[in-house]
N, CA, C and O atoms as CSV, one atom per row, in Angstrom:
chain,resi,resn,atom,element,x,y,z
A,1,MET,N,N,0.839,-1.146,0.022
A,1,MET,CA,C,-0.028,-0.016,-0.005
A,1,MET,C,C,0.899,1.212,-0.012
A,1,MET,O,O,1.876,1.276,0.734
A,2,SER,N,N,0.573,2.155,-0.848
A,2,SER,CA,C,1.340,3.409,-0.877
A,2,SER,C,C,0.847,4.417,0.163
A,2,SER,O,O,-0.335,4.479,0.500
A,3,GLU,N,N,1.802,5.195,0.649
A,3,GLU,CA,C,1.353,6.179,1.674
A,3,GLU,C,C,1.442,7.625,1.147
A,3,GLU,O,O,2.504,8.025,0.670
A,4,TRP,N,N,0.428,8.366,1.214
A,4,TRP,CA,C,0.357,9.735,0.710
A,4,TRP,C,C,-0.552,10.515,1.662
A,4,TRP,O,O,-1.686,10.115,1.925
A,5,ALA,N,N,-0.041,11.620,2.167
A,5,ALA,CA,C,-0.783,12.404,3.167
A,5,ALA,C,C,-0.568,13.910,2.975
A,5,ALA,O,O,0.345,14.327,2.263
A,6,GLY,N,N,-1.357,14.661,3.571
A,6,GLY,CA,C,-1.145,16.102,3.725
A,6,GLY,C,C,-1.695,16.915,2.557
A,6,GLY,O,O,-1.149,17.981,2.271
A,7,LEU,N,N,-2.683,16.497,1.907
A,7,LEU,CA,C,-3.255,17.295,0.849
A,7,LEU,C,C,-4.150,18.462,1.447
A,7,LEU,O,O,-5.081,18.202,2.209
A,8,ALA,N,N,-3.847,19.688,1.092
A,8,ALA,CA,C,-4.665,20.785,1.535
A,8,ALA,C,C,-5.853,21.013,0.594
A,8,ALA,O,O,-5.621,21.091,-0.612
A,9,ALA,N,N,-7.023,21.120,1.019
A,9,ALA,CA,C,-8.241,21.288,0.125
A,9,ALA,C,C,-8.457,22.652,-0.115
A,9,ALA,O,O,-8.089,23.484,0.715
A,10,GLU,N,N,-9.047,22.994,-1.221
A,10,GLU,CA,C,-9.570,24.303,-1.563
A,10,GLU,C,C,-10.913,24.495,-0.846
A,10,GLU,O,O,-11.817,23.679,-1.026
A,11,ILE,N,N,-11.062,25.527,-0.057
A,11,ILE,CA,C,-12.307,25.715,0.681
A,11,ILE,C,C,-13.229,26.712,-0.074
A,11,ILE,O,O,-12.807,27.812,-0.432
A,12,ARG,N,N,-14.441,26.315,-0.295
A,12,ARG,CA,C,-15.431,27.181,-0.909
A,12,ARG,C,C,-16.638,27.247,0.013
A,12,ARG,O,O,-17.079,26.234,0.556
A,13,ARG,N,N,-17.174,28.473,0.183
A,13,ARG,CA,C,-18.337,28.703,0.989
A,13,ARG,C,C,-19.544,29.286,0.232
A,13,ARG,O,O,-19.401,30.110,-0.672
A,14,TYR,N,N,-20.701,28.837,0.629
A,14,TYR,CA,C,-21.915,29.367,-0.009
A,14,TYR,C,C,-23.032,29.246,0.927
A,14,TYR,O,O,-22.896,28.579,1.953
A,15,ARG,N,N,-24.192,29.878,0.632
A,15,ARG,CA,C,-25.422,29.714,1.419
A,15,ARG,C,C,-26.401,28.838,0.669
A,15,ARG,O,O,-26.725,29.072,-0.496
A,16,ASP,N,N,-26.871,27.798,1.395
A,16,ASP,CA,C,-27.805,26.871,0.726
A,16,ASP,C,C,-29.159,27.556,0.392
A,16,ASP,O,O,-29.816,28.181,1.225
A,17,ALA,N,N,-29.503,27.382,-0.878
A,17,ALA,CA,C,-30.734,28.085,-1.345
A,17,ALA,C,C,-32.036,27.710,-0.654
A,17,ALA,O,O,-32.946,28.531,-0.535
A,18,LYS,N,N,-32.119,26.433,-0.187
A,18,LYS,CA,C,-33.356,25.951,0.457
A,18,LYS,C,C,-33.350,26.227,1.957
A,18,LYS,O,O,-34.341,26.739,2.477
A,19,SER,N,N,-32.284,25.911,2.661
A,19,SER,CA,C,-32.227,26.058,4.124
A,19,SER,C,C,-31.653,27.329,4.487
A,19,SER,O,O,-31.828,27.722,5.640
A,20,HIS,N,N,-30.963,28.062,3.636
A,20,HIS,CA,C,-30.289,29.346,3.962
A,20,HIS,C,C,-29.089,29.159,4.930
A,20,HIS,O,O,-28.525,30.124,5.446
A,21,ALA,N,N,-28.724,27.851,5.153
A,21,ALA,CA,C,-27.602,27.562,6.056
A,21,ALA,C,C,-26.243,27.890,5.266
A,21,ALA,O,O,-26.084,27.761,4.052
A,22,ALA,N,N,-25.331,28.322,6.163
A,22,ALA,CA,C,-23.977,28.507,5.580
A,22,ALA,C,C,-23.356,27.140,5.286
A,22,ALA,O,O,-23.457,26.235,6.115
A,23,VAL,N,N,-22.727,26.974,4.146
A,23,VAL,CA,C,-22.164,25.671,3.785
A,23,VAL,C,C,-20.653,25.853,3.456
A,23,VAL,O,O,-20.238,26.801,2.790
A,24,ARG,N,N,-19.891,24.906,3.955
A,24,ARG,CA,C,-18.412,24.926,3.717
A,24,ARG,C,C,-18.118,23.659,2.872
A,24,ARG,O,O,-18.496,22.572,3.311
A,25,VAL,N,N,-17.485,23.731,1.723
A,25,VAL,CA,C,-17.108,22.689,0.884
A,25,VAL,C,C,-15.597,22.684,0.562
A,25,VAL,O,O,-15.018,23.679,0.127
A,26,ASN,N,N,-15.020,21.550,0.793
A,26,ASN,CA,C,-13.600,21.404,0.470
A,26,ASN,C,C,-13.462,20.570,-0.762
A,26,ASN,O,O,-14.125,19.539,-0.872
A,27,HIS,N,N,-12.609,20.974,-1.723
A,27,HIS,CA,C,-12.309,20.293,-2.904
A,27,HIS,C,C,-10.819,20.030,-2.976
A,27,HIS,O,O,-9.995,20.917,-2.749
A,28,ALA,N,N,-10.492,18.770,-3.301
A,28,ALA,CA,C,-9.045,18.375,-3.440
A,28,ALA,C,C,-8.935,17.510,-4.647
A,28,ALA,O,O,-9.856,16.746,-4.935
A,29,ARG,N,N,-7.824,17.593,-5.388
A,29,ARG,CA,C,-7.583,16.884,-6.564
A,29,ARG,C,C,-6.205,16.150,-6.465
A,29,ARG,O,O,-5.181,16.785,-6.210
A,30,LEU,N,N,-6.202,14.862,-6.662
A,30,LEU,CA,C,-4.970,14.131,-6.655
A,30,LEU,C,C,-4.701,13.771,-8.092
A,30,LEU,O,O,-5.611,13.387,-8.827
A,31,THR,N,N,-3.437,13.896,-8.500
A,31,THR,CA,C,-3.014,13.560,-9.908
A,31,THR,C,C,-1.797,12.643,-9.745
A,31,THR,O,O,-1.211,12.492,-8.673
A,32,ASP,N,N,-1.460,12.036,-10.911
A,32,ASP,CA,C,-0.256,11.151,-11.028
A,32,ASP,C,C,-0.334,9.976,-10.093
A,32,ASP,O,O,0.681,9.589,-9.514
A,33,LEU,N,N,-1.490,9.401,-9.924
A,33,LEU,CA,C,-1.613,8.168,-9.078
A,33,LEU,C,C,-1.140,7.002,-9.879
A,33,LEU,O,O,-1.326,6.989,-11.096
A,34,THR,N,N,-0.558,6.054,-9.284
A,34,THR,CA,C,-0.120,4.879,-10.014
A,34,THR,C,C,-1.163,3.798,-10.144
A,34,THR,O,O,-1.688,3.341,-9.128
A,35,PRO,N,N,-1.495,3.357,-11.379
A,35,PRO,CA,C,-2.593,2.315,-11.528
A,35,PRO,C,C,-2.206,1.019,-10.727
A,35,PRO,O,O,-1.040,0.723,-10.465
A,36,ASP,N,N,-3.215,0.337,-10.396
A,36,ASP,CA,C,-3.106,-0.907,-9.659
A,36,ASP,C,C,-2.300,-0.751,-8.390
A,36,ASP,O,O,-1.616,-1.693,-7.990
A,37,THR,N,N,-2.350,0.394,-7.741
A,37,THR,CA,C,-1.755,0.607,-6.506
A,37,THR,C,C,-2.896,1.012,-5.496
A,37,THR,O,O,-3.726,1.874,-5.788
A,38,GLU,N,N,-2.893,0.380,-4.356
A,38,GLU,CA,C,-3.941,0.588,-3.406
A,38,GLU,C,C,-3.660,1.923,-2.571
A,38,GLU,O,O,-2.594,2.139,-1.995
A,39,TYR,N,N,-4.694,2.741,-2.581
A,39,TYR,CA,C,-4.590,3.999,-1.815
A,39,TYR,C,C,-5.767,3.969,-0.749
A,39,TYR,O,O,-6.870,3.482,-0.995
A,40,VAL,N,N,-5.421,4.526,0.422
A,40,VAL,CA,C,-6.473,4.639,1.488
A,40,VAL,C,C,-6.646,6.109,1.760
A,40,VAL,O,O,-5.669,6.849,1.873
A,41,TYR,N,N,-7.912,6.543,1.867
A,41,TYR,CA,C,-8.190,7.951,2.060
A,41,TYR,C,C,-9.219,8.140,3.181
A,41,TYR,O,O,-10.007,7.264,3.538
A,42,THR,N,N,-9.135,9.342,3.686
A,42,THR,CA,C,-10.110,9.710,4.770
A,42,THR,C,C,-10.255,11.286,4.670
A,42,THR,O,O,-9.360,11.980,4.189
A,43,ALA,N,N,-11.353,11.762,5.121
A,43,ALA,CA,C,-11.591,13.193,5.210
A,43,ALA,C,C,-11.834,13.521,6.651
A,43,ALA,O,O,-12.700,12.912,7.279
A,44,VAL,N,N,-11.120,14.442,7.190
A,44,VAL,CA,C,-11.189,14.697,8.626
A,44,VAL,C,C,-11.318,16.235,8.811
A,44,VAL,O,O,-10.720,16.996,8.051
A,45,ARG,N,N,-12.068,16.671,9.783
A,45,ARG,CA,C,-12.142,18.012,10.217
A,45,ARG,C,C,-12.428,18.128,11.678
A,45,ARG,O,O,-13.391,17.538,12.167
A,46,ASP,N,N,-11.653,18.842,12.365
A,46,ASP,CA,C,-11.864,19.186,13.824
A,46,ASP,C,C,-11.882,17.854,14.664
A,46,ASP,O,O,-12.611,17.779,15.653
A,47,GLY,N,N,-11.131,16.866,14.296
A,47,GLY,CA,C,-10.904,15.687,15.043
A,47,GLY,C,C,-12.123,14.746,15.012
A,47,GLY,O,O,-12.237,13.872,15.871
A,48,ALA,N,N,-13.032,14.911,14.042
A,48,ALA,CA,C,-14.269,14.121,13.942
A,48,ALA,C,C,-13.905,12.608,13.736
A,48,ALA,O,O,-12.786,12.337,13.298
A,49,ASN,N,N,-14.738,11.677,14.011
A,49,ASN,CA,C,-14.511,10.266,13.795
A,49,ASN,C,C,-14.235,10.065,12.244
A,49,ASN,O,O,-14.938,10.591,11.381
A,50,ARG,N,N,-13.174,9.276,11.980
A,50,ARG,CA,C,-12.786,9.038,10.602
A,50,ARG,C,C,-13.572,7.888,9.973
A,50,ARG,O,O,-13.911,6.909,10.637
A,51,SER,N,N,-13.854,8.034,8.667
A,51,SER,CA,C,-14.375,6.959,7.874
A,51,SER,C,C,-13.328,6.809,6.796
A,51,SER,O,O,-12.917,7.794,6.183
A,52,TRP,N,N,-12.889,5.573,6.555
A,52,TRP,CA,C,-11.795,5.295,5.644
A,52,TRP,C,C,-12.379,4.662,4.374
A,52,TRP,O,O,-13.365,3.928,4.428
A,53,GLY,N,N,-11.769,4.955,3.266
A,53,GLY,CA,C,-12.060,4.367,1.950
A,53,GLY,C,C,-10.865,3.828,1.290
A,53,GLY,O,O,-9.748,4.225,1.621
A,54,ARG,N,N,-11.039,2.938,0.370
A,54,ARG,CA,C,-9.853,2.342,-0.403
A,54,ARG,C,C,-10.091,2.619,-1.854
A,54,ARG,O,O,-11.230,2.635,-2.321
A,55,TYR,N,N,-8.977,2.847,-2.593
A,55,TYR,CA,C,-9.085,3.100,-4.036
A,55,TYR,C,C,-7.906,2.493,-4.653
A,55,TYR,O,O,-6.808,2.621,-4.112
A,56,ASP,N,N,-8.059,1.790,-5.829
A,56,ASP,CA,C,-7.026,1.011,-6.406
A,56,ASP,C,C,-6.376,1.697,-7.643
A,56,ASP,O,O,-5.566,1.089,-8.343
A,57,GLY,N,N,-6.748,2.963,-7.890
A,57,GLY,CA,C,-6.022,3.713,-8.899
A,57,GLY,C,C,-6.407,3.432,-10.324
A,57,GLY,O,O,-5.837,4.073,-11.207
A,58,ARG,N,N,-7.334,2.521,-10.646
A,58,ARG,CA,C,-7.640,2.096,-12.084
A,58,ARG,C,C,-8.565,3.010,-12.745
A,58,ARG,O,O,-8.449,3.202,-13.955
A,59,LYS,N,N,-9.487,3.601,-12.052
A,59,LYS,CA,C,-10.444,4.537,-12.715
A,59,LYS,C,C,-10.559,5.857,-11.892
A,59,LYS,O,O,-10.277,5.887,-10.694
A,60,PRO,N,N,-10.967,6.895,-12.557
A,60,PRO,CA,C,-11.246,8.143,-11.714
A,60,PRO,C,C,-12.176,7.937,-10.602
A,60,PRO,O,O,-13.112,7.151,-10.745
A,61,LEU,N,N,-11.997,8.583,-9.492
A,61,LEU,CA,C,-12.846,8.424,-8.334
A,61,LEU,C,C,-13.297,9.809,-7.850
A,61,LEU,O,O,-12.489,10.735,-7.784
A,62,ARG,N,N,-14.504,9.940,-7.533
A,62,ARG,CA,C,-15.105,11.099,-6.963
A,62,ARG,C,C,-15.903,10.640,-5.821
A,62,ARG,O,O,-16.675,9.690,-5.943
A,63,PHE,N,N,-15.741,11.318,-4.635
A,63,PHE,CA,C,-16.507,10.900,-3.488
A,63,PHE,C,C,-16.902,12.213,-2.683
A,63,PHE,O,O,-16.283,13.271,-2.800
A,64,THR,N,N,-17.942,12.036,-1.897
A,64,THR,CA,C,-18.518,13.089,-1.091
A,64,THR,C,C,-18.454,12.626,0.364
A,64,THR,O,O,-18.820,11.494,0.679
A,65,SER,N,N,-17.991,13.502,1.240
A,65,SER,CA,C,-17.982,13.204,2.698
A,65,SER,C,C,-18.599,14.434,3.395
A,65,SER,O,O,-18.148,15.551,3.139
A,66,PHE,N,N,-19.534,14.283,4.198
A,66,PHE,CA,C,-20.067,15.500,4.816
A,66,PHE,C,C,-20.609,15.142,6.203
A,66,PHE,O,O,-20.840,13.966,6.483
A,67,GLY,N,N,-20.807,16.100,7.045
A,67,GLY,CA,C,-21.366,16.025,8.327
A,67,GLY,C,C,-22.819,16.268,8.408
A,67,GLY,O,O,-23.484,16.271,7.372
A,68,ASP,N,N,-23.354,16.471,9.546
A,68,ASP,CA,C,-24.783,16.741,9.721
A,68,ASP,C,C,-25.034,18.167,9.213
A,68,ASP,O,O,-24.620,19.142,9.841
A,69,ASN,N,N,-25.686,18.267,8.118
A,69,ASN,CA,C,-26.075,19.668,7.552
A,69,ASN,C,C,-27.399,20.118,8.012
A,69,ASN,O,O,-27.853,21.178,7.580
A,70,GLN,N,N,-28.088,19.363,8.894
A,70,GLN,CA,C,-29.446,19.639,9.351
A,70,GLN,C,C,-30.468,19.886,8.234
A,70,GLN,O,O,-31.423,20.645,8.398
A,71,ALA,N,N,-30.228,19.195,7.047
A,71,ALA,CA,C,-31.139,19.438,5.974
A,71,ALA,C,C,-32.094,18.203,5.690
A,71,ALA,O,O,-32.910,18.240,4.768
A,72,GLY,N,N,-31.965,17.199,6.458
A,72,GLY,CA,C,-32.747,16.013,6.313
A,72,GLY,C,C,-32.241,14.987,5.350
A,72,GLY,O,O,-31.359,15.285,4.544
A,73,ARG,N,N,-32.779,13.755,5.402
A,73,ARG,CA,C,-32.209,12.658,4.564
A,73,ARG,C,C,-32.453,12.855,3.060
A,73,ARG,O,O,-31.616,12.429,2.264
A,74,ARG,N,N,-33.487,13.439,2.665
A,74,ARG,CA,C,-33.773,13.588,1.238
A,74,ARG,C,C,-32.897,14.568,0.630
A,74,ARG,O,O,-32.475,14.358,-0.507
A,75,VAL,N,N,-32.564,15.661,1.291
A,75,VAL,CA,C,-31.578,16.649,0.738
A,75,VAL,C,C,-30.224,16.062,0.718
A,75,VAL,O,O,-29.500,16.274,-0.255
A,76,SER,N,N,-29.818,15.338,1.716
A,76,SER,CA,C,-28.473,14.674,1.781
A,76,SER,C,C,-28.337,13.666,0.637
A,76,SER,O,O,-27.287,13.654,-0.005
A,77,ALA,N,N,-29.315,12.833,0.344
A,77,ALA,CA,C,-29.230,11.920,-0.755
A,77,ALA,C,C,-29.154,12.655,-2.075
A,77,ALA,O,O,-28.395,12.260,-2.961
A,78,HIS,N,N,-29.911,13.694,-2.218
A,78,HIS,CA,C,-29.839,14.475,-3.400
A,78,HIS,C,C,-28.464,15.066,-3.655
A,78,HIS,O,O,-27.992,15.116,-4.791
A,79,SER,N,N,-27.805,15.532,-2.536
A,79,SER,CA,C,-26.524,16.104,-2.650
A,79,SER,C,C,-25.551,15.089,-3.105
A,79,SER,O,O,-24.704,15.392,-3.945
A,80,ILE,N,N,-25.625,13.880,-2.592
A,80,ILE,CA,C,-24.672,12.811,-2.991
A,80,ILE,C,C,-24.824,12.479,-4.524
A,80,ILE,O,O,-23.848,12.367,-5.266
A,81,ARG,N,N,-26.079,12.338,-4.919
A,81,ARG,CA,C,-26.375,12.008,-6.356
A,81,ARG,C,C,-25.783,13.154,-7.198
A,81,ARG,O,O,-25.139,12.860,-8.204
A,82,ARG,N,N,-25.953,14.392,-6.864
A,82,ARG,CA,C,-25.501,15.561,-7.718
A,82,ARG,C,C,-24.001,15.651,-7.777
A,82,ARG,O,O,-23.433,16.131,-8.759
A,83,SER,N,N,-23.363,15.192,-6.731
A,83,SER,CA,C,-21.857,15.309,-6.698
A,83,SER,C,C,-21.135,14.317,-7.647
A,83,SER,O,O,-19.958,14.481,-7.970
A,84,GLY,N,N,-21.861,13.326,-8.060
A,84,GLY,CA,C,-21.230,12.315,-8.995
A,84,GLY,C,C,-20.397,11.345,-8.114
A,84,GLY,O,O,-19.608,10.570,-8.655
A,85,ALA,N,N,-20.547,11.373,-6.853
A,85,ALA,CA,C,-19.769,10.440,-5.965
A,85,ALA,C,C,-20.176,8.998,-6.276
A,85,ALA,O,O,-21.274,8.705,-6.749
A,86,SER,N,N,-19.180,8.089,-5.965
A,86,SER,CA,C,-19.294,6.669,-6.014
A,86,SER,C,C,-20.524,6.247,-5.117
A,86,SER,O,O,-20.802,6.886,-4.102
A,87,ARG,N,N,-21.241,5.158,-5.524
A,87,ARG,CA,C,-22.317,4.719,-4.675
A,87,ARG,C,C,-21.793,3.858,-3.551
A,87,ARG,O,O,-22.605,3.384,-2.757
A,88,ARG,N,N,-20.506,3.618,-3.420
A,88,ARG,CA,C,-19.970,2.816,-2.369
A,88,ARG,C,C,-19.897,3.694,-1.069
A,88,ARG,O,O,-19.279,4.759,-1.070
A,89,TYR,N,N,-20.491,3.255,-0.055
A,89,TYR,CA,C,-20.487,4.057,1.223
A,89,TYR,C,C,-19.615,3.329,2.205
A,89,TYR,O,O,-19.683,2.112,2.374
A,90,VAL,N,N,-18.756,4.163,2.873
A,90,VAL,CA,C,-17.836,3.617,3.878
A,90,VAL,C,C,-18.480,3.658,5.225
A,90,VAL,O,O,-17.874,3.244,6.213
């Protein structure tokens, strides 16, 4: 397994149109990954419990990780679908 750490994400902020809640979104892009190499990833903020995912480097991967946005299950599911994230949940 390859070790890679320390990626700083680009932070974007906006106000949700439906709930009017302030939203913080982090975007990070990894390039030059080696095919058929296992990568392990996690998204962490403020010491929250970690969820880990694995990626083998063969295809592009997009995922969404978020905390409680107080918007309800239907809005959260819609956000995941719109993000283009993998349907694999950790």
